[in-house]
C-alpha positions in Angstrom: -90.7 57.9 -94.0 -88.0 60.3 -95.3 -90.4 63.2 -95.8 -93.8 63.8 -94.3 -96.0 67.0 -95.1 -99.3 67.5 -93.1 -101.9 70.1 -93.9 -99.4 72.4 -95.8 -101.3 75.6 -96.7 -99.9 78.7 -98.4 -101.7 81.7 -99.6 -100.6 84.6 -101.8 -103.0 87.5 -100.9 -106.5 86.2 -101.5 -105.2 83.2 -103.7 -105.0 79.9 -101.9 -101.9 78.3 -103.5 -101.9 75.2 -101.3 -104.7 74.0 -99.1 -104.1 71.3 -96.5 -101.7 69.2 -98.6 -100.6 65.9 -96.8 -98.4 63.0 -98.2 -95.5 61.0 -97.4 -92.2 60.1 -99.3 -90.7 56.7 -98.6 -86.9 56.2 -98.8 -85.7 55.0 -102.2 -88.9 55.7 -104.0 -89.6 58.0 -107.0 -92.8 60.0 -106.2 -94.4 61.9 -109.0 -96.3 65.3 -108.7 -98.7 66.2 -111.4 -101.4 68.6 -112.1 -102.6 71.5 -114.3 -100.4 74.7 -114.7 -101.1 76.7 -111.6 -102.1 73.8 -109.4 -99.4 74.6 -106.8 -96.7 72.1 -107.6 -93.7 74.5 -107.8 -95.2 76.2 -104.6 -95.2 73.0 -102.9 -91.5 72.3 -103.9 -90.7 75.9 -102.6 -92.3 75.2 -99.2 -90.2 72.0 -98.8 -87.1 73.7 -99.8 -87.5 76.9 -97.6 -88.0 79.4 -100.3 -91.6 79.8 -99.1 -92.9 79.5 -95.6 -96.5 78.1 -95.3 -99.1 79.7 -93.2 -100.1 76.4 -91.7 -98.8 72.8 -91.6 -95.9 70.7 -90.9 -93.0 69.4 -93.1 -90.7 66.8 -91.5 -87.5 65.4 -93.0 -86.2 62.5 -91.2 -88.3 63.3 -88.3 -87.2 66.9 -88.1 -89.5 69.9 -88.7 -88.0 72.0 -91.4 -90.7 74.7 -91.9 -89.1 78.2 -91.3 -85.6 76.8 -91.8 -83.5 78.7 -94.5 -83.0 76.9 -97.9 -79.1 76.3 -97.2 -79.9 74.9 -93.9 -82.6 72.5 -95.6 -79.8 71.7 -98.3 -77.3 70.7 -95.5 -79.8 68.4 -93.9 -79.9 66.4 -97.3 -82.6 68.0 -99.6 -81.6 69.3 -103.0 -83.8 70.5 -106.0 -83.5 71.7 -109.5 -85.4 74.5 -110.9 -87.9 74.7 -113.9 -85.9 77.4 -115.7 -82.2 76.4 -115.7 -79.8 79.2 -115.0 -76.3 77.9 -115.0 -73.4 80.4 -114.5 -72.9 81.1 -118.2 -69.3 82.5 -117.8 -68.0 79.6 -115.9 -67.1 76.3 -117.1 -69.4 73.1 -116.5 -66.8 71.9 -113.9 -66.9 75.2 -112.1 -70.6 75.1 -112.0 -70.7 71.7 -110.6 -68.1 72.7 -107.9 -70.6 75.4 -106.8 -72.7 72.6 -105.4 -69.9 70.7 -104.0 -68.6 73.8 -102.1 -71.7 73.7 -100.1 -70.3 70.7 -98.2 -66.6 71.6 -98.1 -64.5 74.6 -98.2 -61.6 72.7 -99.8 -61.3 73.3 -103.5 -59.6 70.0 -104.3 -62.2 68.0 -102.6 -65.0 70.0 -104.4 -63.3 69.4 -107.8 -63.2 65.7 -107.1 -66.8 65.4 -106.1 -67.8 67.5 -109.1 -65.8 65.4 -111.6 -67.4 62.2 -110.2 -70.9 63.5 -110.5 -70.1 64.8 -114.1 -69.1 61.3 -115.0 -72.3 60.0 -113.5 -74.5 62.2 -115.7 -72.5 62.0 -118.8 -71.1 65.6 -118.9 -67.4 64.7 -118.1 -66.2 65.5 -121.7 -67.9 68.9 -121.4 -66.2 69.9 -118.1 -64.0 72.7 -119.6 -66.7 74.1 -121.8 -68.5 77.3 -120.8 -72.1 76.5 -119.5 -73.5 79.1 -121.9 -72.5 76.8 -124.8 -74.4 73.7 -123.6 -77.8 72.7 -125.2 -80.8 72.7 -123.1 -80.7 68.9 -122.5 -77.0 69.5 -121.2 -78.0 72.4 -119.1 -80.7 70.3 -117.3 -78.1 67.6 -116.7 -75.7 70.2 -115.4 -78.6 71.4 -113.0 -78.8 67.9 -111.7 -75.1 67.7 -111.3 -75.2 70.7 -109.0 -77.9 69.2 -107.0 -76.1 65.8 -106.7 -72.8 67.5 -105.6 -74.7 68.7 -102.4 -74.8 65.0 -101.3 -78.5 64.9 -101.1 -80.6 62.0 -100.0 -83.8 63.5 -101.3 -83.8 65.3 -104.8 -86.7 67.5 -106.1 -86.8 67.6 -109.9 -88.9 70.4 -111.4 -89.8 69.6 -115.1 -86.2 68.2 -116.0 -87.7 66.8 -119.2 -89.5 70.1 -120.3 -88.3 71.2 -123.8 -86.6 67.9 -124.5 -87.1 65.8 -127.7 -88.3 62.2 -127.3 -84.7 60.8 -127.5 -83.5 63.1 -124.8 -86.6 62.3 -122.7 -85.7 58.6 -122.8 -82.1 59.5 -121.6 -83.4 61.5 -118.8 -85.6 58.7 -117.6 -82.6 56.5 -117.6 -80.6 59.0 -115.8 -83.5 59.3 -113.0 -83.5 55.5 -112.7 -79.7 55.6 -112.3 -80.1 58.1 -109.6 -82.5 56.0 -107.7 -80.3 52.9 -108.1 -77.4 54.8 -106.6 -79.4 55.4 -103.3 -81.3 58.7 -104.0 -84.9 59.3 -103.3 -86.6 61.4 -105.8 -89.8 63.7 -106.1 -90.6 64.8 -109.6 -92.9 67.4 -111.2 -93.5 66.4 -114.7 -96.0 67.1 -117.5 -94.7 64.3 -119.9 -97.2 61.5 -118.8 -95.5 58.6 -120.6 -92.4 59.2 -118.7 -93.8 59.9 -115.3 -96.2 56.9 -115.5 -93.2 54.7 -116.5 -90.7 55.7 -113.7 -92.8 56.6 -110.6 -93.7 54.2 -107.8 -96.6 56.5 -106.6 -98.0 59.9 -108.0 -99.6 62.8 -106.0 -102.1 65.0 -108.1 -102.8 68.6 -107.3 -105.6 70.7 -108.6 -106.3 74.4 -107.3 -103.9 73.7 -104.5 -105.6 70.7 -103.2 -104.5 67.1 -103.3 -107.2 65.3 -105.4 -105.6 61.9 -105.7 -102.6 59.8 -104.7 -101.6 56.3 -105.6 -99.8 54.0 -108.3 -99.6 55.3 -111.9 -102.4 52.8 -112.8 -104.6 54.1 -109.9 -104.0 57.7 -110.7 -104.5 57.2 -114.4 -107.9 55.7 -114.0 -109.1 58.1 -111.3 -112.2 60.0 -112.6 -111.3 63.3 -110.9 -107.8 63.2 -112.3 -109.1 62.5 -115.8 -111.6 65.3 -115.5 -109.1 68.0 -114.1 -105.9 67.1 -116.0 -105.4 64.0 -118.1 -108.6 64.3 -120.1 -110.5 61.6 -122.0 -108.0 61.7 -124.9 -105.3 60.2 -122.5 -107.6 57.4 -121.5 -108.5 56.5 -125.1 -104.7 56.4 -126.0 -103.9 54.3 -123.1 -106.8 51.9 -124.0 -105.5 51.8 -127.6 -102.0 51.0 -126.5 -103.0 48.2 -124.3 
């Protein structure tokens, strides 16, 4: 396993944001993370990437305990992430934004530039490399967020709602990019609310509700799980799936 979490627990005052969450991520897979708003999904991402420290539990990456490591140390180990609210450096070009990620691995500007250009080609932003990031569309900004993560040369990438706010055509393009990322050797852990997308690209899915893991399995297993239907998907989702089958 590339990542193992065991009994991860996080409180904010009297609020239990995560309670005893345990799961594994296998090398090369796409693992989805779903659940209602407030279920603890982004909090879980924050504990894995060092932005929050759990009160209890273990998080091991490649066998190494990473709880209490700083975010930059975790990044250097090979875990990168995107954020739900994308905030590029608006007064810098797309290329300069990408180089910020690459400079986490080298202090040589020419090397960082070469890596950044390669990743911009990869996500389809090369033609925008000299454009100010503030001029990008939301879809392009989300791709730039992915570029910055890729430029840190990760082996595990956490994507936090990279399809949120996109139109159906852009969602399909993002799904293709995620599959391309997996094909290039990345392991991916994805938070998403667009069920058609997450069910189509994920090998397995973990479901959180009120900070607890209530289900884990293949998309088919999770989609038919009574507790998941009640807490998150709803009967309308099941009826729509049945009509489509």
